[in-house]
C-alpha positions as CSV (number, residue, x, y, z in Angstrom):
1,M,-13.7,13.5,-8.1
2,A,-10.2,12.3,-8.5
3,D,-9.0,11.2,-11.9
4,R,-9.2,7.4,-12.3
5,T,-8.4,7.1,-16.0
6,F,-4.9,5.9,-15.1
7,L,-6.5,2.5,-14.3
8,D,-7.0,2.0,-18.0
9,W,-3.2,2.0,-18.5
10,P,-1.7,-1.3,-19.5
11,F,0.1,-1.7,-16.2
12,F,-3.0,-3.2,-14.7
13,D,-5.0,-6.4,-15.0
14,P,-8.9,-6.4,-14.8
15,H,-8.8,-7.6,-11.2
16,H,-6.7,-4.5,-10.2
17,R,-9.3,-2.2,-11.7
18,D,-12.1,-3.9,-9.9
19,F,-10.1,-4.0,-6.6
20,A,-9.4,-0.2,-6.8
21,A,-13.0,0.6,-7.5
22,R,-14.2,-1.5,-4.5
23,L,-11.7,-0.1,-2.2
24,D,-12.5,3.5,-3.2
25,D,-16.2,2.9,-2.5
26,W,-15.4,1.3,0.9
27,A,-13.0,4.1,1.9
28,A,-15.5,6.7,1.1
29,G,-18.1,5.1,3.4
30,E,-16.0,3.7,6.2
31,L,-13.1,6.1,6.8
32,A,-15.1,9.2,7.4
33,G,-16.2,8.1,10.8
34,I,-12.7,7.4,12.3
35,D,-11.9,9.8,15.1
36,H,-8.3,11.0,15.0
37,A,-8.2,12.7,18.3
38,D,-6.4,9.8,19.9
39,T,-3.8,8.6,17.4
40,D,-3.1,5.3,19.0
41,A,-6.8,4.4,19.3
42,A,-7.4,5.6,15.7
43,C,-4.6,3.4,14.4
44,R,-6.0,0.4,16.3
45,A,-9.5,1.1,14.9
46,L,-8.1,1.5,11.4
47,V,-6.2,-1.8,11.5
48,T,-9.3,-3.5,12.8
49,A,-11.5,-1.9,10.1
50,L,-9.1,-2.7,7.3
51,G,-8.9,-6.3,8.5
52,Q,-12.6,-6.7,8.7
53,G,-13.0,-5.3,5.2
54,G,-10.5,-7.8,3.8
55,W,-8.1,-5.0,2.6
56,L,-5.1,-6.3,4.6
57,Q,-4.9,-9.4,2.4
58,H,-2.5,-7.8,0.1
59,S,-0.2,-6.7,2.9
60,A,1.4,-10.1,3.3
61,S,1.5,-13.6,1.7
62,E,2.4,-17.1,2.8
63,K,3.5,-17.7,-0.8
64,G,6.4,-15.3,-0.4
65,V,5.3,-13.0,-3.3
66,L,3.4,-9.8,-3.0
67,D,1.2,-8.2,-5.7
68,L,2.9,-4.9,-5.7
69,R,0.4,-3.2,-8.0
70,A,-2.4,-4.1,-5.6
71,L,-0.3,-2.9,-2.7
72,C,0.3,0.4,-4.4
73,L,-3.3,0.8,-5.4
74,T,-4.3,0.3,-1.8
75,R,-1.9,2.9,-0.5
76,E,-2.7,5.4,-3.2
77,T,-6.5,5.0,-2.6
78,L,-6.2,5.1,1.2
79,A,-3.9,8.1,1.2
80,R,-6.3,10.0,-1.0
81,H,-9.0,9.4,1.6
82,D,-7.2,9.4,4.9
83,G,-3.4,9.6,5.6
84,L,-3.6,7.6,8.8
85,A,-5.5,4.8,7.1
86,D,-2.6,4.6,4.6
87,F,-0.1,4.5,7.5
88,A,-2.1,1.7,9.2
89,F,-2.2,-0.4,6.1
90,A,1.5,0.2,5.1
91,M,2.9,-0.8,8.5
92,Q,1.0,-4.1,8.4
93,G,2.9,-4.8,5.2
94,L,6.3,-3.4,6.1
95,G,6.2,-4.9,9.6
96,T,5.6,-8.4,8.2
97,G,7.5,-8.0,4.9
98,A,10.5,-9.9,6.1
99,I,8.3,-12.8,7.3
100,T,6.5,-12.8,3.9
101,L,9.7,-12.9,1.9
102,F,12.1,-14.8,4.2
103,G,10.1,-16.3,7.1
104,S,9.8,-20.0,7.8
105,A,6.5,-21.8,7.4
106,A,6.0,-21.7,11.1
107,Q,6.7,-18.0,11.3
108,K,4.3,-17.3,8.5
109,A,1.6,-19.5,10.0
110,D,2.0,-17.8,13.4
111,W,1.8,-14.2,12.4
112,L,0.5,-13.5,8.9
113,P,-3.1,-14.7,9.5
114,R,-3.3,-12.4,12.5
115,T,-1.8,-9.3,10.9
116,R,-3.9,-9.8,7.7
117,A,-7.1,-10.1,9.8
118,G,-6.3,-7.0,11.7
119,H,-5.9,-8.9,15.0
120,A,-2.2,-8.0,15.5
121,I,-0.4,-4.8,14.7
122,A,3.1,-5.0,13.1
123,A,6.2,-2.8,13.1
124,F,9.6,-2.6,11.3
125,A,12.4,-1.8,13.7
126,L,15.5,-0.9,11.6
127,T,16.6,2.7,12.4
128,E,18.9,3.5,15.3
129,P,19.9,6.8,17.0
130,G,23.3,6.7,15.3
131,S,22.3,5.2,12.0
132,G,19.4,6.5,10.0
133,S,20.0,5.9,6.4
134,D,23.3,4.2,7.3
135,V,21.6,0.9,8.0
136,A,24.7,-1.3,7.6
137,N,26.3,0.3,10.7
138,G,23.5,-0.5,13.2
139,T,24.9,-1.4,16.6
140,L,22.1,-3.1,18.5
141,S,23.7,-6.4,19.5
142,A,22.4,-9.9,19.6
143,I,24.7,-12.4,21.3
144,R,24.0,-16.2,21.2
145,D,23.3,-17.8,24.5
146,G,22.2,-21.4,24.2
147,D,18.9,-21.6,22.5
148,D,18.4,-17.8,22.7
149,Y,19.9,-14.5,21.6
150,I,20.5,-11.7,24.1
151,L,19.6,-8.3,22.6
152,N,21.0,-4.9,23.8
153,G,20.6,-1.5,22.2
154,E,18.1,1.0,20.9
155,K,15.9,1.5,17.9
156,T,14.2,4.9,17.1
157,W,11.6,6.4,14.9
158,I,9.8,3.1,14.9
159,S,6.4,3.4,13.4
160,N,3.7,1.7,15.5
161,G,6.2,1.7,18.3
162,G,4.3,1.4,21.6
163,I,1.2,-0.2,20.0
164,A,2.6,-3.1,17.9
165,D,2.1,-6.7,18.8
166,V,5.1,-7.9,16.7
167,Y,8.3,-6.2,15.6
168,T,10.7,-7.2,12.8
169,L,13.9,-6.1,14.5
170,F,17.4,-6.0,13.0
171,A,20.5,-6.7,15.2
172,R,24.2,-7.3,14.9
173,T,24.9,-11.0,15.5
174,G,28.4,-11.3,14.3
175,G,31.7,-9.6,14.3
176,A,31.7,-9.0,10.6
177,P,31.7,-5.3,9.8
178,G,28.9,-3.4,8.2
179,A,26.1,-5.3,6.4
180,R,27.5,-8.8,6.9
181,G,26.9,-8.9,10.6
182,L,23.2,-8.1,10.7
183,S,20.4,-10.5,11.3
184,A,16.6,-10.2,11.5
185,F,14.4,-11.3,14.5
186,I,10.7,-11.5,15.4
187,V,10.4,-9.7,18.7
188,T,7.3,-9.2,20.8
189,P,6.7,-6.5,23.5
190,D,6.1,-9.1,26.2
191,M,9.7,-10.3,26.1
192,Q,11.6,-9.4,29.3
193,G,14.0,-6.5,28.7
194,F,11.9,-4.9,25.9
195,A,10.8,-1.4,26.7
196,V,9.3,1.7,25.0
197,A,11.9,4.3,26.0
198,E,10.1,7.4,24.5
199,R,7.1,8.2,22.4
200,L,7.9,10.6,19.6
201,H,5.6,13.3,18.3
202,T,5.6,14.7,14.7
203,I,3.7,17.4,12.7
204,A,1.5,14.7,11.3
205,P,0.6,12.5,14.3
206,H,1.5,8.8,14.0
207,P,2.4,6.2,16.7
208,L,6.2,6.5,16.9
209,A,8.7,5.4,19.5
210,T,12.2,4.8,20.6
211,L,12.6,1.2,21.8
212,R,15.2,0.1,24.3
213,L,16.3,-3.6,24.7
214,T,18.2,-4.5,27.8
215,D,19.3,-8.1,28.0
216,C,16.2,-9.0,26.1
217,R,16.1,-12.8,25.5
218,V,14.8,-13.8,22.1
219,P,14.5,-17.5,21.1
220,A,16.9,-18.5,18.3
221,H,13.9,-19.8,16.3
222,A,12.6,-16.2,16.2
223,M,15.4,-15.3,13.7
224,I,14.1,-14.7,10.2
225,G,16.3,-16.4,7.6
226,A,19.9,-17.2,8.4
227,P,22.5,-15.4,10.6
228,G,24.1,-12.5,8.7
229,Q,21.2,-12.2,6.2
230,G,19.6,-9.2,8.0
231,F,20.9,-6.5,5.6
232,K,19.8,-8.5,2.5
233,I,16.4,-9.0,4.1
234,A,16.0,-5.3,5.0
235,M,16.9,-4.2,1.6
236,S,14.6,-6.7,-0.1
237,V,11.7,-5.5,2.0
238,L,12.5,-1.9,1.3
239,D,12.9,-2.6,-2.4
240,V,9.2,-3.6,-2.4
241,F,7.7,-1.1,0.0
242,R,9.7,1.9,-1.3
243,T,7.5,1.8,-4.4
244,S,4.5,1.9,-2.2
245,V,5.7,5.1,-0.5
246,A,5.6,6.7,-4.0
247,A,2.0,5.4,-4.3
248,A,1.0,7.0,-1.0
249,A,2.6,10.3,-2.1
250,L,0.6,10.0,-5.3
251,G,-2.6,9.6,-3.4
252,F,-1.9,12.7,-1.4
253,A,-1.1,14.6,-4.6
254,R,-4.3,13.5,-6.3
255,R,-6.4,14.6,-3.3
256,A,-4.6,18.0,-3.4
257,L,-5.2,18.4,-7.1
258,D,-8.9,17.5,-6.6
259,E,-9.3,20.0,-3.7
260,A,-7.6,22.7,-5.8
261,L,-9.8,22.1,-8.8
262,T,-12.9,22.4,-6.6
263,R,-11.5,25.6,-5.2
264,V,-10.6,27.3,-8.4
265,T,-13.8,26.4,-10.2
266,T,-16.1,27.6,-7.4
267,R,-14.2,30.5,-5.9
268,H,-14.8,33.8,-7.7
269,V,-12.5,36.9,-8.0
270,Q,-13.9,40.1,-9.6
271,G,-16.9,38.2,-10.9
272,A,-15.1,35.3,-12.5
273,P,-13.9,31.9,-11.2
274,L,-10.3,31.7,-10.3
275,I,-9.7,29.2,-13.1
276,D,-10.2,31.9,-15.6
277,L,-6.8,33.4,-14.5
278,Q,-4.0,32.2,-16.7
279,M,-1.6,32.0,-13.7
280,V,-4.0,29.7,-12.0
281,Q,-4.3,27.6,-15.1
282,G,-0.5,27.3,-15.1
283,H,-0.5,26.0,-11.5
284,I,-3.2,23.5,-12.3
285,A,-1.3,22.3,-15.4
286,D,1.9,21.8,-13.4
287,M,0.0,19.9,-10.8
288,A,-1.7,17.6,-13.2
289,L,1.6,17.0,-15.0
290,D,3.4,16.1,-11.8
291,V,0.6,13.7,-10.8
292,D,0.6,11.8,-14.1
293,A,4.4,11.6,-14.2
294,S,4.5,10.3,-10.6
295,A,1.8,7.7,-11.5
296,L,3.8,6.5,-14.5
297,L,7.0,6.0,-12.5
298,T,5.2,4.4,-9.6
299,Y,3.3,1.8,-11.6
300,R,6.2,1.2,-13.9
301,A,8.2,0.1,-10.8
302,A,5.3,-2.0,-9.4
303,W,4.6,-3.6,-12.8
304,T,8.3,-4.4,-13.3
305,K,8.4,-6.2,-9.9
306,D,5.2,-8.1,-10.5
307,M,6.5,-9.3,-13.9
308,G,9.3,-11.1,-12.1
309,A,12.2,-8.7,-11.8
310,P,14.3,-9.9,-8.8
311,R,15.1,-6.3,-7.8
312,V,13.7,-2.9,-8.8
313,T,16.2,-0.8,-7.0
314,R,16.5,1.8,-9.7
315,E,12.8,2.0,-10.6
316,A,11.7,2.1,-6.9
317,A,14.2,4.9,-6.1
318,M,13.1,7.0,-9.1
319,A,9.4,6.5,-8.2
320,K,9.9,7.4,-4.5
321,L,12.1,10.4,-5.2
322,Y,9.9,11.9,-7.9
323,A,6.5,11.1,-6.4
324,T,7.4,12.4,-2.9
325,E,9.2,15.6,-4.1
326,S,6.5,16.5,-6.6
327,A,3.7,15.7,-4.2
328,Q,5.2,18.3,-1.9
329,Q,5.0,20.8,-4.7
330,V,1.5,19.9,-5.8
331,I,0.2,20.2,-2.2
332,D,2.0,23.5,-1.7
333,R,0.3,24.9,-4.8
334,A,-3.0,23.6,-3.5
335,V,-2.4,25.5,-0.2
336,Q,-1.6,28.6,-2.2
337,L,-4.7,28.4,-4.3
338,H,-6.8,28.1,-1.1
339,G,-5.4,31.4,0.2
340,G,-6.0,31.9,4.0
341,D,-8.1,28.8,4.1
342,G,-5.1,26.7,3.0
343,V,-3.4,27.2,6.3
344,R,-6.4,26.9,8.6
345,S,-6.0,24.0,11.0
346,G,-8.2,21.0,10.0
347,Q,-8.6,21.9,6.4
348,M,-7.9,19.1,4.0
349,V,-5.0,20.8,2.2
350,E,-3.5,21.8,5.5
351,R,-3.6,18.2,6.7
352,L,-2.0,17.1,3.4
353,Y,0.7,19.7,3.8
354,R,1.7,18.0,7.1
355,D,1.1,14.4,5.9
356,I,3.4,14.6,2.9
357,R,6.6,15.9,4.6
358,A,7.8,12.7,6.3
359,L,7.5,10.7,3.0
360,R,10.6,12.6,1.7
361,I,12.6,11.2,4.7
362,Y,11.5,7.7,5.7
363,E,12.4,4.5,3.8
364,G,15.4,6.4,2.3
365,A,15.5,10.2,2.2
366,S,15.4,11.9,-1.1
367,D,19.1,12.5,-1.3
368,V,19.8,8.8,-0.6
369,Q,17.5,8.0,-3.5
370,R,19.6,10.3,-5.7
371,V,22.7,8.4,-4.7
372,I,21.1,5.1,-5.5
373,I,19.9,6.3,-8.9
374,A,23.3,7.7,-9.8
375,R,25.1,4.5,-8.8
376,Q,22.6,2.5,-10.9
377,A,23.1,4.8,-13.9
378,V,26.9,4.4,-13.6
379,E,26.6,0.6,-13.3
380,G,24.3,0.5,-16.4
381,H,26.8,2.6,-18.3
382,H,29.7,0.4,-17.6
383,G,27.6,-2.8,-18.0
């Protein structure tokens, strides 16, 4: 049984505690039956199930404000039960985050009821082949042509690529260099010139693709916000959802610690349980410490945002960096404590070992987070 005493911390309101308990009960009963053999089908089934259960309500908001603590509790809980369920929930939020925060009333009314009900799958198309973390230098172009924009270029490593019904896509609309020339659009796969160029396969299976847009005509009213606001929109969305990546890593780490505790208290060596060995106790202590430290950083960032802070760049970067890096270590120790069983395909700790690795890369790789934290520290020192 995973530790849930953290819910008593002052970061949470009573409705958060009730929400977490209800979601945990639902996940324990509903997620066990999801077949992962076909990743695309599993993601579709998970989005449908999450929508029917009402759990996608916190992924978007017509009011333009997200309850980040609830969003993080959702990701932590789902990740602890099923990594693909966490992915399915997260992408509904990330894919519509720009619409929630900057979309027009018509854009919100058109898409948010569908994505929150699980009737439409969302995606966030930011990364390009030549610009991973260097978002400001994206080159996919959007040229105004009457009442439309004509889009040309590629996006890659797009989660839900190939199965999404709606993409928030970032393109260069102006001649201004870097961040100032980017704008955000709502793009659907039925638009002429939109194509899935390649499906990408990873160690932890997810729907991923490279998208190619060739003279793709997008209505001007599909732009989110104003021309040139794309970089600001992307960073604002990531500022919110980066904290939720930390929460997902925390969920993976909690599950790994729980699996390790079961292992070391039931597995015997020379007539005594593994936990009697001081070295094993040391591993468990380090794992428990990393989990609590990650939780404190994660929910500090979420609470700070929910209390009205306009940006939580520093707090979110710290949470994502620490939680993802430490979760990798927690899971590695859990694999070690399982011995040969830890690397057997299909075992929970083996699945966690594959699940955690990408979180140290996407939505800002660990070294990018270090740069952000250092810059924030310097600004604070001079301020």
